[in-house]
C-alpha positions as CSV (number, residue, x, y, z in Angstrom):
1,M,9.4,-22.0,-1.4
2,I,9.3,-25.7,-0.5
3,I,11.9,-27.8,1.4
4,D,11.1,-31.5,1.3
5,I,12.0,-32.9,4.8
6,T,10.3,-36.3,4.4
7,G,12.0,-38.8,6.7
8,L,14.4,-36.2,8.1
9,P,15.2,-36.8,11.8
10,P,14.6,-33.8,14.0
11,E,18.2,-33.6,15.0
12,R,19.0,-32.7,11.4
13,I,17.2,-29.4,11.7
14,V,19.6,-27.0,13.4
15,F,19.5,-23.4,14.5
16,E,22.9,-21.6,14.4
17,P,24.1,-18.0,14.0
18,S,26.4,-17.3,11.1
19,P,28.8,-14.3,11.2
20,L,29.4,-14.4,7.4
21,A,25.7,-14.4,6.6
22,E,25.2,-11.6,9.1
23,L,28.0,-9.6,7.4
24,G,26.2,-10.1,4.1
25,V,23.0,-8.7,5.5
26,A,24.8,-5.8,7.2
27,L,26.4,-4.9,3.8
28,H,22.9,-5.1,2.3
29,A,21.6,-2.7,4.9
30,L,24.5,-0.3,4.1
31,A,23.7,-0.4,0.4
32,E,19.9,-0.4,0.7
33,P,19.0,1.6,3.8
34,G,15.5,2.1,2.5
35,H,14.8,-1.6,3.1
36,H,15.7,-1.3,6.8
37,P,14.2,1.8,8.3
38,G,15.2,0.8,11.8
39,L,18.9,0.7,10.8
40,H,19.2,4.2,9.4
41,G,21.3,5.5,12.3
42,W,23.7,2.5,12.1
43,A,24.0,2.7,8.3
44,T,24.6,6.4,8.2
45,A,27.3,6.3,10.9
46,T,29.0,3.2,9.5
47,S,29.0,4.5,5.9
48,A,30.5,7.9,7.1
49,A,33.3,6.1,8.9
50,L,34.4,3.9,6.0
51,K,37.8,4.7,4.4
52,P,37.5,5.7,0.7
53,D,39.4,2.6,-0.5
54,L,37.1,0.2,1.4
55,A,34.0,2.1,0.2
56,D,35.2,1.9,-3.4
57,R,35.8,-1.9,-3.1
58,L,32.4,-2.4,-1.5
59,H,30.8,-0.5,-4.4
60,E,32.6,-2.7,-6.9
61,A,31.2,-5.9,-5.4
62,N,27.8,-4.7,-4.0
63,F,25.7,-6.8,-6.5
64,L,26.7,-9.7,-4.3
65,W,24.3,-8.4,-1.6
66,T,22.0,-6.0,-3.5
67,T,20.9,-7.6,-6.8
68,S,20.8,-10.9,-5.0
69,F,21.9,-12.2,-1.6
70,S,24.7,-14.4,-2.8
71,D,25.2,-18.0,-1.5
72,V,28.9,-17.1,-1.0
73,F,27.7,-15.8,2.4
74,M,26.6,-19.4,3.4
75,P,29.5,-21.6,2.2
76,Y,28.9,-24.2,4.9
77,A,25.8,-25.2,2.9
78,G,27.7,-26.1,-0.2
79,I,30.8,-28.0,1.1
80,R,30.7,-31.4,-0.5
81,G,31.1,-34.0,2.3
82,G,30.5,-31.3,4.9
83,D,28.0,-31.3,7.8
84,G,26.2,-28.1,6.9
85,R,27.1,-26.5,10.2
86,T,28.1,-22.8,10.4
87,G,31.5,-21.6,11.6
88,A,32.3,-20.5,15.2
89,N,33.5,-17.1,13.9
90,L,34.0,-15.1,10.7
91,A,37.5,-16.5,10.1
92,D,36.2,-20.1,10.3
93,E,33.5,-19.3,7.7
94,L,35.9,-17.6,5.4
95,D,37.9,-20.8,5.6
96,L,34.8,-22.6,4.6
97,L,34.4,-20.2,1.7
98,D,38.0,-21.1,0.6
99,R,36.9,-24.8,0.6
100,L,34.0,-24.4,-1.8
101,D,34.9,-26.1,-5.1
102,E,35.5,-23.7,-7.9
103,D,32.3,-24.3,-9.9
104,R,30.1,-23.7,-6.9
105,F,32.0,-20.6,-6.0
106,V,31.7,-19.1,-9.5
107,T,28.0,-20.0,-9.8
108,A,27.2,-18.5,-6.3
109,A,29.2,-15.3,-7.1
110,L,27.3,-15.0,-10.4
111,E,23.8,-15.4,-9.0
112,F,23.1,-11.9,-10.2
113,T,23.5,-13.0,-13.8
114,C,21.9,-16.4,-13.8
115,S,18.8,-16.2,-11.6
116,E,16.8,-18.1,-14.1
117,Q,19.1,-21.1,-13.8
118,Y,19.4,-20.9,-10.0
119,A,16.7,-23.5,-9.3
120,I,17.9,-26.1,-11.8
121,G,21.7,-25.8,-11.4
122,G,24.1,-26.6,-14.2
123,P,27.2,-24.8,-15.4
124,V,27.5,-21.1,-15.9
125,R,26.8,-20.1,-19.5
126,T,29.7,-17.7,-20.1
127,E,28.3,-15.7,-22.9
128,R,24.9,-15.3,-21.2
129,A,26.6,-14.3,-17.9
130,L,28.7,-11.6,-19.6
131,E,25.6,-10.3,-21.5
132,L,23.6,-10.0,-18.3
133,A,26.5,-8.5,-16.4
134,A,26.9,-5.8,-19.2
135,N,23.3,-4.9,-18.7
136,R,23.9,-4.2,-15.1
137,G,26.9,-1.9,-15.6
138,P,30.6,-1.7,-16.3
139,K,31.7,-2.7,-12.8
140,Q,29.6,-5.8,-12.9
141,L,30.9,-6.7,-16.3
142,D,34.5,-6.3,-15.2
143,F,33.9,-8.4,-12.1
144,T,32.3,-11.2,-14.2
145,R,35.3,-11.2,-16.6
146,R,37.7,-11.3,-13.7
147,L,35.8,-14.1,-12.0
148,L,35.6,-16.2,-15.1
149,A,39.2,-15.7,-15.9
150,D,40.7,-16.0,-12.4
151,P,38.2,-17.6,-9.8
152,A,41.0,-18.1,-7.3
153,G,42.1,-14.5,-7.5
154,V,38.6,-13.2,-7.1
155,R,38.0,-15.5,-4.1
156,A,41.1,-14.2,-2.4
157,W,40.1,-10.6,-3.2
158,L,36.7,-11.2,-1.6
159,R,38.2,-12.7,1.5
160,R,40.4,-9.7,1.9
161,L,37.4,-7.4,1.4
162,F,35.4,-9.3,4.1
163,E,38.4,-9.2,6.5
164,D,38.8,-5.5,6.0
165,C,35.0,-5.0,6.7
166,D,35.5,-7.0,9.9
167,R,38.3,-4.7,11.0
168,A,36.5,-1.5,10.0
169,F,33.1,-2.1,11.5
170,F,31.8,-5.7,11.6
171,A,33.8,-7.1,14.6
172,D,32.2,-4.5,16.9
173,T,28.8,-5.1,15.3
174,W,29.1,-8.8,15.7
175,R,30.1,-8.6,19.3
176,R,26.9,-6.6,19.9
177,V,24.4,-8.8,18.1
178,A,26.0,-12.3,18.5
179,P,24.7,-12.9,22.0
180,A,21.1,-12.3,21.0
181,L,21.4,-14.5,17.9
182,A,23.0,-17.3,19.9
183,A,20.2,-17.0,22.5
184,D,17.5,-17.1,19.8
185,A,19.2,-20.2,18.3
186,R,19.2,-21.9,21.7
187,H,15.6,-21.0,22.3
188,K,14.5,-22.4,18.9
189,T,16.5,-25.6,19.5
190,E,14.8,-26.1,22.8
191,L,11.4,-25.3,21.4
192,L,12.0,-27.9,18.7
193,R,12.9,-30.5,21.3
194,R,9.9,-29.7,23.6
195,K,7.1,-28.6,21.3
196,G,7.9,-30.0,17.9
197,L,8.5,-28.6,14.4
198,P,5.2,-26.9,13.7
199,E,5.4,-24.6,16.7
200,T,9.1,-24.0,16.1
201,L,8.4,-22.9,12.6
202,R,5.6,-20.5,13.8
203,A,8.2,-19.0,16.1
204,V,10.6,-18.4,13.2
205,S,8.0,-16.5,11.2
206,P,4.2,-16.6,10.4
207,A,5.3,-17.1,6.8
208,V,7.0,-20.4,7.6
209,T,4.8,-23.5,8.1
210,L,4.9,-27.3,8.0
211,G,2.9,-28.9,5.2
212,L,2.1,-32.0,3.3
213,S,2.3,-32.7,-0.4
214,E,-0.6,-31.3,-2.5
215,D,-1.8,-34.8,-3.5
216,G,-2.3,-35.7,0.1
217,G,0.7,-38.0,0.2
218,A,3.1,-38.6,3.0
219,Q,5.7,-36.0,1.8
220,Q,6.5,-33.6,4.7
221,R,7.8,-30.2,3.8
222,I,8.7,-26.8,5.1
223,E,6.8,-24.1,3.2
224,V,7.9,-20.5,3.1
225,D,5.4,-18.0,1.8
226,K,7.2,-15.9,-0.7
227,L,6.5,-14.3,-4.1
228,A,9.4,-16.4,-5.5
229,N,9.0,-20.0,-6.3
230,G,11.4,-22.8,-5.7
231,R,11.8,-26.3,-4.3
232,T,14.6,-28.3,-2.8
233,T,15.3,-31.3,-0.6
234,A,16.9,-31.7,2.7
235,A,17.9,-35.3,2.1
236,D,21.1,-34.8,0.1
237,P,23.9,-36.6,2.1
238,A,26.6,-35.1,0.0
239,V,26.2,-31.8,1.8
240,G,25.0,-33.0,5.2
241,A,21.4,-34.0,5.0
242,G,19.3,-31.5,7.0
243,V,18.1,-27.9,7.1
244,T,20.0,-25.0,8.8
245,F,18.0,-22.0,10.2
246,V,20.2,-18.9,10.6
247,P,18.9,-16.0,12.8
248,S,19.7,-12.4,11.8
249,S,19.5,-9.1,13.6
250,F,19.9,-7.1,10.4
251,G,17.5,-9.2,8.2
252,W,14.0,-7.8,8.6
253,P,12.0,-7.6,6.4
254,H,13.9,-10.2,4.4
255,L,13.3,-13.9,4.9
256,M,15.6,-15.8,2.6
257,V,15.8,-19.4,1.5
258,L,18.9,-21.0,0.0
259,H,17.5,-23.6,-2.3
260,A,20.2,-24.2,-5.0
261,P,20.4,-27.9,-6.1
262,G,23.1,-29.8,-4.3
263,W,23.3,-27.3,-1.5
264,R,22.0,-27.9,2.0
265,P,18.8,-25.8,2.4
266,V,19.2,-22.7,4.6
267,V,16.4,-20.5,6.0
268,H,17.8,-17.1,7.0
269,Y,15.2,-15.4,9.2
270,P,15.0,-12.1,11.0
271,V,14.8,-11.7,14.8
272,G,13.8,-8.5,16.6
273,A,11.4,-7.4,13.9
274,P,9.2,-4.3,14.6
275,E,6.2,-4.9,16.8
276,L,3.7,-5.2,13.9
277,P,1.0,-7.7,13.1
278,G,2.3,-10.8,11.3
279,P,3.0,-10.5,7.6
280,A,0.0,-11.1,5.3
281,S,0.2,-14.2,3.1
282,V,0.9,-13.6,-0.6
283,E,-2.5,-14.9,-1.4
284,L,-4.3,-12.5,0.9
285,L,-2.2,-9.5,-0.3
286,Q,-3.2,-10.4,-3.9
287,L,-6.9,-10.6,-2.9
288,R,-6.8,-7.2,-1.3
289,M,-5.1,-5.5,-4.2
290,D,-7.5,-7.1,-6.7
291,A,-10.4,-6.1,-4.5
292,L,-9.4,-2.5,-4.4
293,A,-8.6,-2.3,-8.1
294,H,-12.3,-2.0,-9.1
295,P,-13.4,1.7,-9.2
296,M,-16.8,1.0,-7.6
297,R,-15.3,-0.9,-4.7
298,M,-12.8,2.0,-4.3
299,R,-15.8,4.4,-4.1
300,M,-17.6,2.1,-1.6
301,C,-14.5,2.0,0.6
302,R,-14.6,5.8,0.8
303,Q,-18.1,5.6,2.3
304,L,-17.4,2.5,4.5
305,A,-14.3,4.1,6.0
306,R,-16.4,6.9,7.5
307,A,-19.2,4.8,9.0
308,A,-21.1,1.5,8.9
309,Y,-23.8,1.2,6.1
310,T,-26.4,-1.3,5.1
311,T,-26.5,-2.9,1.6
312,G,-29.6,-0.8,0.8
313,E,-28.0,2.5,1.9
314,L,-25.0,1.8,-0.3
315,A,-27.2,0.9,-3.3
316,E,-29.1,4.2,-2.9
317,T,-25.8,6.2,-2.5
318,Y,-24.2,4.8,-5.7
319,G,-27.2,4.2,-7.8
320,I,-26.7,0.5,-8.2
321,T,-28.9,-2.5,-7.2
322,P,-28.6,-4.3,-3.8
323,P,-27.4,-7.5,-5.5
324,E,-24.6,-5.5,-7.1
325,V,-23.6,-4.1,-3.8
326,S,-23.7,-7.5,-2.2
327,R,-21.3,-8.9,-4.9
328,H,-18.8,-6.1,-4.3
329,L,-19.1,-6.5,-0.5
330,A,-18.4,-10.2,-0.9
331,V,-15.1,-9.5,-2.7
332,L,-14.1,-7.1,0.0
333,K,-15.1,-9.5,2.8
334,K,-13.1,-12.3,1.1
335,A,-10.1,-10.0,1.2
336,S,-10.8,-9.3,4.9
337,L,-11.2,-5.6,4.3
338,V,-14.8,-5.2,5.5
339,T,-16.3,-6.2,8.8
340,T,-20.0,-6.8,9.5
341,R,-22.2,-6.5,12.5
342,R,-26.0,-6.9,13.1
343,R,-28.2,-4.2,14.5
344,G,-31.7,-5.5,14.9
345,R,-32.8,-6.7,11.5
346,Y,-30.1,-4.7,9.7
347,V,-26.6,-5.9,8.7
348,L,-24.0,-3.1,8.8
349,H,-20.8,-3.1,6.9
350,Q,-17.7,-1.1,7.6
351,L,-14.2,-0.8,6.3
352,D,-11.4,-2.4,8.4
353,V,-9.2,0.7,8.4
354,A,-6.3,-1.0,10.2
355,A,-6.2,-3.7,7.5
356,V,-6.2,-1.1,4.7
357,A,-3.5,0.8,6.5
358,R,-1.3,-2.3,6.5
359,I,-1.5,-2.9,2.7
360,G,1.4,-0.7,1.9
361,S,3.8,-2.2,4.5
362,D,2.4,-5.7,3.7
363,F,3.2,-5.1,0.0
364,L,6.8,-4.0,0.7
365,E,7.3,-6.8,3.3
366,T,6.0,-9.4,0.8
367,V,8.1,-8.3,-2.2
368,L,11.2,-8.0,0.0
369,R,10.6,-11.2,2.0
């Protein structure tokens, strides 16, 4: 994901909590507890306490926070002529949701049916939206029909749903998490002022960096290492030129980027993630999985996991030539799965067990990021 920030003044990069965005991620954690192992207790207790009517309505609309994380949760980024700033409380942000123009609201609410058009914008294709909604189920199809026929009515229905969630559980949740999110936003703002953007982005996530255009030009950009591809600009004055970074207590392992054309870019990042090594890059994860896909390298890993071996010892064990062993070891080393050390005139190779153990969690974190 690439956000072009060429010529953007530092004061246009802001860090602010968003209660509506946090409600969206909280609803996602309720619907997909497997994504958030640290929130099982909260999700179980909250789900058990929901009244049946509210639970049914949440089920009816859950594709807004499961199939995709809908941009309706970040309306401040899409207000034409706005400043791109979040609201002080949930009611303020629901007022911003009411101010989104009808086309933008409909498109954002239908992200689950038009993901292939997200990056290029354009009007909703009604027949295609209904077709994709039908593929997802009768509730999604009914919602899409209602939305296309009566956008204002659906918007009012969503506002009531979010207000009922606030009364049922989110007001207490927000009171608990808001101070830490506000503190994180203040810290990042001060870090940006004192240390500059590169260090601030590293503090957001190891997956977020400052880069230059591929051709070596002067374009400056924020790069977010995700499996998804997309690009946008922070220079659109129609929605308040700039980038908004929104911290989340419920977000890990998700790192989300709003990059719809004509919307202010938003990076929604987790705080308080588990104490684990930084996430592997997409490129490194692919190297590791490719390296382990070869049956001979899999067999060699079995040996190297138990002890350190020389190239000659591995060649004798597996009945292949030393040059073949060296080629396989080179692939494993490039993927940072094997370490080497010298003992006299011998070079010993051994599997990095900790790196291998991280592959499963790295894979999940990468595809969910």
